[in-house]
Every structure is written in structure tokens, then in C-alpha cells.
C-alpha positions as CSV (number, residue, x, y, z in Angstrom):
1,M,-74.6,-11.9,20.1
2,T,-71.8,-9.9,21.7
3,I,-69.8,-8.0,19.1
4,Y,-68.0,-5.2,21.1
5,R,-67.3,-4.7,24.8
6,D,-70.2,-6.9,26.1
7,M,-72.6,-5.2,23.7
8,D,-74.6,-6.7,20.9
9,R,-75.3,-4.8,17.7
10,E,-78.5,-3.2,19.1
11,A,-76.7,-1.9,22.3
12,L,-73.8,-0.6,20.3
13,D,-76.0,1.2,17.8
14,R,-77.7,2.9,20.8
15,Q,-74.4,4.2,22.0
16,Y,-73.6,5.9,18.7
17,N,-77.1,6.9,17.6
18,L,-76.8,10.5,18.8
19,R,-80.0,11.7,17.2
20,A,-81.9,9.2,19.4
21,A,-79.7,9.9,22.5
22,V,-80.3,13.6,22.5
23,P,-83.9,14.9,22.5
24,G,-84.5,18.2,20.6
25,I,-81.5,17.8,18.4
26,E,-83.0,20.0,15.7
27,E,-83.0,22.9,18.2
28,D,-79.2,22.5,18.5
29,F,-78.8,22.5,14.7
30,A,-81.1,25.6,14.3
31,R,-79.1,27.4,16.9
32,W,-75.8,26.6,15.2
33,R,-77.2,27.9,11.8
34,K,-78.5,31.1,13.3
35,N,-75.4,31.9,15.3
36,S,-73.2,31.1,12.3
37,A,-75.2,33.4,10.0
38,D,-74.8,36.1,12.6
39,T,-71.1,35.5,12.8
40,R,-70.7,35.7,9.0
41,A,-72.7,38.9,8.9
42,R,-70.6,40.5,11.6
43,C,-67.1,39.2,11.3
44,R,-64.6,40.0,8.6
45,H,-64.0,36.8,6.6
46,L,-62.9,35.3,3.3
47,A,-65.2,32.6,2.1
48,D,-64.5,29.4,0.1
49,I,-60.7,29.6,-0.1
50,P,-59.6,26.3,-1.8
51,Y,-57.0,24.3,0.2
52,G,-57.0,21.5,-2.4
53,G,-58.3,20.5,-5.7
54,A,-61.5,18.5,-4.7
55,P,-64.9,20.2,-4.7
56,G,-65.2,20.0,-0.9
57,Q,-61.8,21.3,-0.1
58,K,-62.8,24.8,0.9
59,L,-62.4,26.9,4.0
60,D,-63.7,30.1,5.4
61,L,-61.1,32.3,7.0
62,F,-62.3,34.6,9.8
63,L,-60.0,37.4,10.7
64,P,-59.7,39.8,13.7
65,E,-61.0,43.3,13.2
66,K,-57.9,44.6,14.9
67,A,-54.4,43.1,14.9
68,D,-51.1,44.1,16.3
69,G,-49.4,44.1,12.9
70,G,-47.7,40.8,13.3
71,P,-48.7,37.5,11.8
72,L,-51.9,36.0,13.2
73,P,-52.0,32.7,15.1
74,L,-54.3,30.3,13.2
75,H,-56.9,28.1,14.7
76,I,-58.4,25.4,12.4
77,F,-61.8,24.0,13.2
78,I,-63.1,20.7,11.7
79,H,-66.8,20.0,11.9
80,G,-68.4,16.7,12.8
81,G,-71.4,14.9,11.4
82,Y,-70.1,11.3,11.4
83,W,-68.1,12.1,8.2
84,M,-71.3,12.2,6.2
85,A,-73.2,15.3,7.2
86,M,-73.0,19.0,8.2
87,S,-70.8,21.7,6.7
88,K,-68.6,24.6,7.6
89,A,-71.6,26.9,7.2
90,D,-73.1,25.3,10.3
91,F,-70.0,26.2,12.5
92,S,-69.0,29.7,11.6
93,F,-70.0,30.7,15.2
94,V,-66.9,29.0,16.5
95,A,-64.8,32.0,15.3
96,D,-66.5,34.2,17.9
97,G,-64.3,32.5,20.6
98,F,-61.1,33.7,18.9
99,T,-61.2,36.6,16.5
100,G,-61.8,39.1,19.3
101,R,-58.4,38.2,20.7
102,G,-56.4,38.5,17.6
103,I,-56.6,34.9,16.4
104,A,-57.6,33.9,12.8
105,V,-60.0,30.9,12.5
106,A,-60.3,28.6,9.5
107,V,-63.5,26.7,9.5
108,I,-63.1,23.9,6.9
109,D,-65.2,21.7,4.6
110,Y,-64.4,18.4,3.1
111,D,-66.2,16.0,0.8
112,L,-68.5,13.7,2.7
113,C,-69.0,10.0,2.7
114,P,-70.4,8.2,0.7
115,T,-69.6,10.6,-2.1
116,V,-66.0,9.8,-1.4
117,R,-64.4,6.9,0.5
118,F,-63.4,7.4,4.1
119,R,-59.7,7.2,3.2
120,T,-60.1,10.0,0.6
121,L,-61.8,12.2,3.2
122,M,-58.9,11.7,5.6
123,E,-56.4,12.6,2.8
124,Q,-58.4,15.8,2.1
125,V,-58.3,17.0,5.6
126,M,-54.6,16.3,6.0
127,A,-54.1,18.9,3.3
128,V,-55.3,21.8,5.5
129,P,-52.3,22.3,7.8
130,A,-50.0,21.8,4.8
131,W,-51.9,24.6,3.0
132,A,-51.6,26.8,6.0
133,W,-47.8,26.2,6.2
134,R,-47.2,27.0,2.6
135,H,-49.8,29.8,2.0
136,G,-50.7,31.2,5.4
137,A,-48.3,34.1,5.0
138,D,-50.4,35.3,2.0
139,Y,-53.2,35.9,4.5
140,G,-51.1,37.3,7.3
141,L,-51.0,34.1,9.3
142,D,-48.3,32.7,11.5
143,R,-47.4,29.3,10.2
144,N,-45.5,28.6,13.4
145,N,-48.6,28.9,15.5
146,I,-51.2,26.6,14.1
147,T,-53.7,24.9,16.5
148,V,-56.7,22.8,15.6
149,S,-60.0,21.7,17.2
150,G,-62.8,19.6,16.0
151,H,-66.2,18.2,17.1
152,S,-67.1,14.5,17.1
153,A,-65.8,13.1,13.8
154,G,-63.8,16.4,13.7
155,G,-62.3,15.4,17.0
156,Q,-61.1,12.2,15.5
157,M,-59.4,14.2,12.7
158,T,-58.0,16.7,15.2
159,A,-56.2,13.9,17.1
160,L,-55.0,12.3,13.9
161,L,-53.5,15.6,12.7
162,A,-51.8,16.0,16.0
163,A,-50.1,12.7,15.6
164,A,-49.2,12.9,11.9
165,D,-45.7,12.4,10.7
166,W,-45.6,15.6,8.7
167,P,-42.1,15.3,7.2
168,A,-43.2,11.9,5.8
169,V,-46.2,13.6,4.2
170,A,-44.0,16.2,2.5
171,A,-40.3,17.1,3.0
172,D,-41.0,20.8,3.5
173,L,-43.3,20.2,6.5
174,P,-42.0,20.4,10.1
175,R,-42.7,17.6,12.6
176,T,-44.3,20.2,14.9
177,L,-46.6,21.6,12.2
178,I,-49.5,21.3,14.6
179,R,-48.7,23.1,17.9
180,G,-51.7,21.8,19.8
181,G,-55.2,20.4,19.4
182,V,-58.5,20.2,21.2
183,P,-60.7,17.2,20.2
184,V,-64.3,17.7,21.5
185,S,-66.5,14.6,21.8
186,G,-63.9,12.8,19.8
187,I,-63.8,9.3,18.4
188,Y,-60.4,7.8,19.1
189,D,-61.0,4.2,18.1
190,L,-62.9,3.5,14.9
191,E,-63.5,-0.2,15.6
192,P,-67.0,0.3,17.2
193,I,-67.9,2.6,14.2
194,R,-66.9,-0.3,11.9
195,L,-69.2,-2.6,13.9
196,C,-72.3,-0.4,14.3
197,Y,-75.0,0.9,11.9
198,L,-72.8,3.8,10.8
199,N,-70.7,1.5,8.7
200,E,-73.6,0.7,6.4
201,T,-72.7,4.1,4.9
202,L,-69.0,4.5,5.8
203,E,-67.8,1.1,4.7
204,L,-64.8,1.1,6.9
205,D,-62.5,-2.0,6.8
206,E,-59.9,-3.2,9.3
207,R,-57.1,-1.3,7.5
208,D,-59.1,2.0,7.8
209,V,-59.5,1.3,11.5
210,A,-55.8,0.8,11.9
211,D,-54.7,3.7,9.8
212,F,-57.2,6.3,11.1
213,S,-57.8,5.5,14.7
214,P,-55.9,8.1,16.8
215,L,-55.6,5.5,19.7
216,R,-53.4,3.5,17.4
217,H,-51.0,6.3,16.6
218,L,-49.4,7.1,19.9
219,G,-46.0,5.7,19.2
220,G,-44.4,8.8,17.9
221,Y,-44.7,12.5,18.4
222,V,-48.1,13.8,19.4
223,A,-48.8,17.6,19.7
224,P,-50.2,18.6,23.1
225,L,-53.9,17.8,23.3
226,I,-56.8,18.9,25.5
227,C,-59.6,16.3,25.0
228,A,-63.1,17.4,26.1
229,V,-66.3,15.5,26.4
230,G,-69.7,16.4,27.8
231,G,-70.7,14.8,31.1
232,A,-74.1,13.9,29.7
233,E,-72.8,12.1,26.6
234,T,-73.3,8.4,26.0
235,D,-71.1,6.0,28.0
236,E,-69.1,5.1,24.8
237,F,-68.1,8.7,24.0
238,R,-66.9,9.2,27.6
239,R,-65.2,5.8,27.6
240,Q,-63.4,6.6,24.3
241,Q,-61.9,9.7,25.8
242,R,-60.9,8.1,29.1
243,D,-59.1,5.3,27.2
244,F,-57.4,7.6,24.8
245,V,-56.2,10.0,27.5
246,A,-55.0,7.1,29.7
247,Q,-53.0,5.4,26.9
248,A,-51.6,8.7,25.6
249,R,-50.3,9.5,29.1
250,R,-48.8,6.0,29.4
251,S,-47.0,6.8,26.2
252,G,-45.6,10.0,27.7
253,H,-47.6,12.5,25.7
254,D,-48.9,15.8,27.0
255,I,-52.6,15.1,27.2
256,T,-55.3,16.7,29.4
257,G,-58.9,15.4,29.7
258,M,-61.8,17.6,30.5
259,E,-65.4,16.4,31.2
260,L,-67.9,19.3,31.1
261,A,-70.7,18.4,33.4
262,N,-74.3,18.6,32.2
263,F,-73.4,19.1,28.5
264,H,-74.5,16.6,25.9
265,H,-72.9,15.8,22.6
266,F,-74.3,18.8,20.7
267,D,-74.4,21.7,23.2
268,V,-70.8,21.0,24.4
269,I,-69.4,22.5,21.2
270,D,-71.1,25.9,21.9
271,E,-68.6,26.3,24.7
272,L,-65.7,26.6,22.3
273,A,-67.2,29.9,21.0
274,K,-67.5,31.4,24.5
275,P,-64.4,33.3,25.6
276,E,-65.3,32.8,29.3
277,S,-65.7,29.1,29.1
278,P,-63.1,26.6,30.5
279,L,-63.0,24.9,27.1
280,N,-62.2,28.1,25.3
281,K,-59.6,29.1,27.9
282,A,-57.9,25.8,27.5
283,V,-57.5,26.4,23.7
284,M,-56.2,29.9,24.4
285,R,-53.5,28.4,26.6
286,L,-52.4,26.2,23.7
287,V,-52.3,29.2,21.4
288,A,-50.3,31.3,23.8
289,E,-47.8,28.5,24.6
290,R,-47.5,27.5,20.9
291,G,-47.6,23.9,22.0
292,A,-44.5,24.2,24.3
293,G,-44.6,22.6,27.7
294,H,-47.7,21.4,29.5
295,A,-51.0,22.4,28.0
296,G,-52.2,23.4,31.4
297,Q,-54.7,22.2,33.9
298,A,-58.2,23.5,34.1
299,A,-61.0,23.1,36.6
300,G,-62.8,19.9,36.0
301,T,-59.8,18.2,34.2
302,D,-58.8,14.6,34.9
């Protein structure tokens, strides 16, 4: 029986079952853990800073060894894992793409499903930029230069933060709290997640899909976004990005799409940590421009 875009449940499950789609996935996880341990051993950082009151609301703040004396731009990274796996400790390596150029990086944790409901998880992550606005100066951060990126489920949260109505969240927050974002392998419409095997754990309902699908929040302000996906990812992940970028552009937003040839869902995020990569350079343009004007075109963008 067809349940989504000419796919039955089995076909839809295949599109989102990334462990089955990418051979040797454990090698990617082992590489992330090793590189992250190396980063923590080498890089000046503050561990487990609370950004809220829940057990999982902690972040590791990686700081440049040398700074020019002014407040530091802050880049927030949100890990993936389908909202139910992984942790900030697996992604410390992302800081290597930024601290050498005077940018602080906050790699965050959050409580995972099914320990908490999906809606609670979203509310937790929404607290990160608010924390940075209110308390960033205590750590030498520039609250007027906050960018964010995330991988997979973290890409969904990145796009959602970029479209948030921050003054409605709290009166002291500016509309342009997020100056730019880079979702990597993001999920922009949660409806196929609700219909596939993942929902046996996540328990999304139609209201969750409406409230937390970035594709459905393009009517107001959206910070400049550079959306990236691997060229070797499943058809659905590449389709999700194409649809989101196209609809965002029709809505008049500053959105760039990048497809990185030959990268699959897991090795694509390694590119964020490499200063010479097109993906990292794209983020650096957002930081430098502080979200003003066009986010820039890069080789391989659509």
C-alpha cells in the first residue's frame, strides 16, 4: 500500500534506514570518536556548561588559543542521531574547522527520545541561542554574531532555529538572533519520519509535524541558510533538500543549496571540520557577513 510519494512502508523505511544504506557505518562512528577525543585533548575548552535545567542541556565550549581581544563569534553545532542517539562527545572534532580562525564553537547535547517527548527535545534546543544571547558575554562571546549548523536531525533543528520568531519566545530576544545557519543532510519535512519505522520510537503526531517541520515555517523571517547534502545520500535526503531550497527561494529567503559529490550521509559532516573544504568556507562566509546580504555562492551550489 502506498503511504508516501509512491512508496509503501518498506520502500520508505529503506530511504531513512541509514545504517542499512551506508556500509561500514561503524568506521565512521569510530573516526568521529577518535577525532573528537584528539580535539578535546588539544583544544582549550569548557565542558558541560548548562544552558538549561534538564539533565541533557549541556554544551562544550571550544575557544580559540589566540583572539584579537574583541568578543568572539559563536558557532553552535547540533549533533544528529535521529533525535534518539549520539552525543556532543562524538562531534567535538567539528571545532577544528573554526577555533583556528578566532571563532568559538558550542557543541551541544540535549535529552534524547524516548527519554523525553519530541516536543520537549525541541524546546530544550531552542534554549541554546537564548542562553548565548543572555550569557555569552560571560565567556567573551559576541551575541550579535551567532551562527548554527547541525547534521541530519541536527540539520532539522538548525533550520527551525533559523526560522524561529525569537521575540515571541522571549521579549528580550531579537528577531535576528541567529545570523545564519548550515543544515547538513537535514530533514525539512517530518511527515515521512512520522510514517516510517522511526516513529515507533519518536511517536510523532500530526501536530508535531506541523510545528517542527522547517518546510512549514517559511512564512516569516528566516536567517540566511546554506543547505548541504551528500551526493551519495539516499534519494529522500536529496529530495528533502531540493524541495526545501526551492520553496524557501519562492518565499523570498536567502537560501543556497550545496550537493557534495561522492559523500554519503556520514562522511559529509567531516567536511565541516576542514578549513579548506567548500562546506567550511560557506560557513565562514556566514560568520564574516553576520547574516547580512547573500550567503554567497560556492562551487557545486544549486
